[in-house]
TORNU-99683 format. One line per 4 residues: for each residue x, y, z of N, C-alpha, C. Coordinates in steps of 0.001 Angstrom, whole numbers, plus 500000, padded with zeros to 6 digits. Example, Ala and Ser with C-alpha at 12.3 -4.5 7.8 and 13.67 -1.06 7.14 Angstrom:
BEGIN
513190/494310/507800/512300/495500/507800/513200/496700/507800  512850/497750/507080/513670/498940/507140/512900/500030/507870
END
This chain:
BEGIN
472929/501331/504269/474201/501969/503965/475192/500893/503525  475845/501053/502358/476790/500043/501878/478032/499973/502754  478624/498780/502798/479848/498590/503570/480978/499385/502930  481854/499903/503761/483002/500667/503290/484037/499715/502705
484657/500121/501632/485735/499349/501032/486960/499416/501943  487696/498312/502017/488851/498259/502915/490089/497798/502161  491210/498399/502544/492499/498017/501975/493533/498022/503086  494564/497211/502909/495706/497196/503810/496888/497744/503022
497561/498736/503602/498677/499394/502931/499911/499330/503818  500983/498832/503258/502292/498852/503916/503141/499868/503164  503679/500837/503900/504506/501853/503259/505682/502218/504148  506707/502764/503530/507932/503098/504234/507968/504581/504592
508312/504850/505856/508536/506221/506317/509606/506165/507404  510852/506025/506978/511972/505992/507913/512402/507426/508207  513229/507621/509229/513726/508979/509485/514480/509563/508278  515069/508697/507467/515832/509159/506306/514964/509422/505089
513864/508695/504951/513071/508782/503724/511620/508400/503959  510725/509245/503493/509310/508889/503391/509048/508635/501919  508670/507411/501619/508484/507023/500220/507294/507781/499619  507534/508560/498558/506430/509309/497956/505385/508402/497315
505791/507220/496858/504816/506309/496247/503851/505754/497289  504317/505591/498525/503428/505177/499609/502375/506227/499891  502788/507486/499886/501828/508575/500101/500840/508664/498947  501332/508463/497729/500428/508481/496560/499431/507331/496613
499908/506148/497030/499004/504996/497141/497912/505288/498165  498299/505871/499286/497323/506211/500329/496301/507213/499793  496770/508249/499118/495869/509254/498550/494919/508641/497526  495432/507745/496697/494590/507093/495690/493509/506246/496348
493896/505479/497354/492917/504647/498060/491835/505507/498712  492236/506593/499351/491268/507498/499979/490334/508084/498922  490895/508472/497781/490067/509070/496727/489045/508078/496165  489346/506793/496288/488431/505752/495819/487472/505281/496910
487539/505922/498088/486585/505619/499154/486978/504488/500083  488239/504104/500096/488686/502998/500945/489005/503449/502355  488648/502616/503316/489189/502719/504665/490505/501964/504622  491552/502549/505192/492875/501966/505070/493387/501492/506419
493805/500239/506450/494570/499718/507582/496026/499951/507180  496622/500966/507779/497946/501397/507341/499026/500874/508278  500064/500322/507670/501232/499847/508412/502429/500634/507898  502954/501516/508749/504097/502331/508363/505358/501651/508869
506232/501336/507944/507503/500680/508259/508519/501783/508521  509017/501857/509764/509794/503033/510175/511296/502790/510297  511726/501560/510110/513162/501277/510132/513531/500457/508910  514785/500514/508541/515265/499712/507415/515045/498228/507707
515241/497814/508970/515039/496412/509341/513584/495993/509110  512621/496856/509466/511208/496546/509227/510908/496433/507737  511461/497350/506956/511249/497329/505505/511810/496036/504916  513047/495711/505287/513681/494509/504746/512940/493238/505161
512492/493183/506414/511753/492010/506895/510423/491874/506146  509741/492978/505931/508481/492939/505181/508711/492423/503762  509731/492959/503092/509998/492549/501711/510353/491067/501632  511120/490586/502593/511436/489145/502613/510182/488313/502852
509379/488710/503827/508185/487938/504199/507181/487835/503054  507115/488872/502228/506125/488898/501145/506748/488672/499768  508054/488406/499747/508778/488147/498491/508540/489262/497472  508703/490506/497941/508546/491673/497068/509833/492485/497089
509999/493285/496066/511203/494103/495932/511024/495513/496464  509766/495974/496542/509536/497385/496869/508376/497561/497838  508329/498733/498413/507149/499227/499105/506781/500514/498382  505526/500883/498403/504429/500319/499172/503902/499031/498550
503115/498340/499347/502360/497184/498877/500940/497337/499405  499986/497111/498524/498573/497237/498872/497887/495894/498729  497016/495593/499682/496210/494373/499678/494741/494785/499728  493949/494219/498834/492506/494456/498820/491826/493099/498811
490882/492908/499718/490183/491625/499852/491163/490468/500047  492248/490721/500776/493223/489680/501068/494160/489357/499924  494008/490050/498805/494847/489803/497623/495865/490922/497471  497114/490545/497264/498136/491571/497066/497961/492180/495688
497768/493493/495673/497648/494224/494413/499042/494601/493930  499890/495036/494839/501262/495392/494502/501576/496819/494875  502555/497378/494166/503012/498735/494425/502083/499779/493830  502553/501018/493844/501713/502125/493387/501267/501941/491931
502197/501635/491036/501830/501459/489618/500814/500331/489449  500983/499270/490218/500029/498157/490164/498651/498590/490658  498640/499444/491675/497377/499946/492219/496660/500811/491187  497408/501667/490505/496822/502489/489442/496217/501588/488364
496959/500570/487951/496466/499635/486929/495226/498889/487421  495194/498512/488692/494044/497822/489275/492791/498685/489129  492900/499961/489460/491728/500828/489371/491363/501122/487920  492325/501178/487040/492019/501358/485621/491217/500192/485086
491565/498976/485522/490878/497784/485032/489487/497629/485632  489194/498391/486675/487877/498323/487333/486796/499075/486554  487164/499837/485546/486190/500662/484801/485144/499851/484119
END
């Protein structure tokens, strides 16, 4: 049996806003057969700290094989290039 593909996903879901791009990234990863290590950022402080730590402007952020793929649009492009 082949090993399952794995991804790490950081997405925002604060009481004020659940980022729709984070949900789309999760759905895309699932549709591609990935097991997801999901980190839901639930406060503005967590979101801001994550963005500072990774020098990114937005969430979600996806990592595959330890490499940052990026946000939702970057993830779509990553899978397009896999064809």
